[in-house]
C-alpha positions in Angstrom: 89.0 161.5 98.4 92.4 160.3 98.3 92.3 158.2 101.3 89.0 157.0 100.4 90.8 155.7 96.8 93.7 153.8 98.9 91.3 152.4 100.8 89.8 151.0 98.1 92.8 150.0 96.0 93.6 147.7 99.3 90.3 146.3 99.3 91.0 145.1 95.8 94.4 143.8 96.6 92.9 141.3 99.5 90.6 140.7 97.1 93.2 139.6 94.5 94.7 137.5 97.1 91.9 135.2 98.6 93.9 132.2 99.6 91.6 129.3 101.8 92.6 126.2 103.0 91.6 122.8 102.1 92.0 120.1 104.7 92.2 116.6 103.3 90.3 114.2 106.0 88.2 112.2 104.5 90.5 108.7 104.0 89.5 106.0 106.2 92.7 105.8 108.6 93.5 102.1 108.0 96.9 102.5 109.7 96.1 104.2 111.9 93.1 101.7 112.9 90.7 104.8 113.8 90.0 108.6 112.6 92.9 110.2 112.6 90.5 113.4 112.3 88.9 112.7 115.8 92.8 112.1 117.9 93.2 113.9 120.9 96.8 116.0 121.1 98.6 117.4 123.9 95.7 120.7 124.8 92.8 119.1 124.3 92.9 119.5 120.5 91.9 116.9 117.9 94.1 116.7 114.9 91.8 118.3 112.9 91.1 121.3 115.3 94.6 121.8 115.6 94.9 122.1 112.5 91.9 124.7 112.0 92.9 126.9 114.6 96.1 126.8 113.0 95.2 128.6 109.5 93.1 130.5 111.6 95.7 132.0 113.4 98.0 132.8 110.4 95.0 134.5 109.2 93.2 132.3 106.8 89.6 133.2 107.2 88.1 130.0 105.2 89.0 126.5 105.6 87.2 124.1 104.1 87.6 120.3 105.5 86.6 117.9 103.0 85.0 114.8 105.0 83.8 111.0 103.6 84.8 108.1 106.4 82.6 109.1 109.9 82.0 112.2 108.2 79.4 112.6 110.5 81.2 111.8 113.9 84.2 114.5 113.0 81.9 117.3 111.2 80.0 116.9 114.4 83.5 116.8 116.4 84.7 120.0 115.1 81.7 122.2 115.1 81.9 121.3 119.0 84.7 122.8 119.1 83.7 126.3 118.6 86.3 126.9 115.9 84.7 128.4 112.2 84.8 125.5 109.4 83.0 124.4 106.1 83.1 120.9 105.8 82.3 119.1 102.3 81.3 115.0 101.4 83.6 113.7 99.4 81.5 110.6 98.6 84.1 108.8 96.3 86.5 109.6 98.9 87.8 105.6 98.9 89.1 106.7 95.4 91.9 108.5 97.1 93.4 111.5 98.3 93.2 113.2 94.5 89.3 113.0 94.6 89.1 114.6 97.9 91.1 117.8 96.9 89.0 118.0 93.8 86.3 118.0 96.0 87.3 120.9 97.9 88.8 122.9 94.8 85.0 122.9 93.8 84.3 124.3 97.0 86.8 127.4 97.4 87.3 128.0 93.7 85.3 131.3 92.8 86.6 135.2 91.7 88.9 136.7 93.4 91.0 133.0 94.9 94.5 133.2 93.7 95.1 130.4 95.5 95.1 127.7 97.6 96.7 126.1 100.6 96.0 122.3 100.9 97.5 120.0 104.1 96.4 116.2 105.0 94.9 116.2 108.3 97.5 113.5 109.3 100.2 116.7 109.6 98.9 118.1 112.6 101.8 120.2 114.2 102.5 122.5 111.9 102.9 126.3 113.0 100.5 129.6 112.2 104.0 130.6 111.6 104.8 128.5 108.8 101.7 129.1 107.1 102.4 132.7 107.4 105.8 132.4 106.0 104.1 129.9 103.1 101.7 132.6 102.4 103.9 135.3 102.4 106.0 133.6 100.2 103.5 132.9 97.6 102.8 136.9 97.4 106.2 137.9 97.0 107.5 135.0 94.6 104.5 134.7 92.5 105.7 130.8 92.3 103.2 128.3 91.3 103.8 126.1 94.0 104.9 127.2 97.6 105.9 124.8 100.2 107.8 124.2 103.1 111.3 122.4 102.7 114.2 121.2 104.4 117.2 119.4 102.8 115.2 117.2 100.4 112.2 116.9 102.6 109.0 118.7 101.2 105.8 119.4 103.9 102.9 121.0 104.1 101.2 123.3 104.2 101.0 123.3 100.0 100.2 126.7 98.3 99.3 125.6 95.2 98.5 129.0 92.0 94.6 129.2 90.7 96.2 128.8 87.6 97.3 125.1 87.9 93.5 124.4 88.7 92.6 122.8 85.4 95.7 120.7 85.8 94.5 119.2 89.1 91.2 118.3 87.8 92.7 116.7 85.0 95.1 114.7 86.2 95.5 110.9 86.3 93.2 109.8 89.3 96.0 106.9 90.0 98.7 109.6 90.3 97.2 112.6 91.8 98.5 115.3 92.4 102.0 114.8 93.3 103.1 115.3 89.4 101.8 118.4 88.9 103.3 119.6 92.1 106.7 118.4 90.7 106.5 120.3 87.5 105.8 123.8 88.5 107.8 123.4 91.6 110.7 125.8 91.9 113.5 127.0 93.9 111.6 130.6 94.2 108.6 128.3 96.0 110.9 125.8 98.0 110.8 128.3 101.7 113.2 126.5 104.1 111.8 125.9 107.7 112.9 124.9 110.8 109.4 123.9 111.7 109.6 119.6 112.5 105.6 119.9 112.7 105.7 121.1 108.8 107.4 117.9 107.9 105.7 115.4 111.1 103.3 112.6 109.1 101.3 110.7 112.0 100.2 107.8 109.9 100.4 104.7 112.3 99.7 104.3 116.0 103.5 104.0 116.5 103.9 107.7 115.3 101.2 108.6 117.5 102.5 107.4 120.3 106.1 108.2 119.9 104.5 112.4 119.0 101.9 112.3 122.0 104.3 109.9 124.4 101.2 108.1 124.7 100.5 103.8 124.9 97.6 102.7 122.7 
């Protein structure tokens, strides 16, 4: 009887700490000139597939990808890789990243969700070790915002406590989530990380060539 009760309590504790992930991949990638989600990395994975794999390796079992521009092609490419992910299309993706975050929240928010991991598709090199460290810091500190840091740099993924979801939804679309994150960031939630992948934002062709050693 005691072992059954312990199992029930452990199950309830796990439910209380469900932390899905949202990958923001709806934009036009105008500075890159083609969809960043479909760009290949060493090993054959695309940006998007690498990010989904990383979350799965870190123990995140619900990864939601927000799509917009070239949605069908990106969803098909990810599905063909075999990595499990859910997709939601943000028909208003031209309103900016905030609109995609809200679309993602609408998909992942449910009873039992403690918070959400968020990353843009142009940060594909973060490690599963870093993702697990962010989740562990959240579980220990209960900080409302947990983020990788290195000096003055702030990286991804960002973990946002569920208590902030209403503030995110009410945010000014022109400013997005940044004011909410700044208002609730704390020393407890800032996690010093040596993983350069957490801070490597690949926005342009020059960025991509530098990271991959290719010449477009």
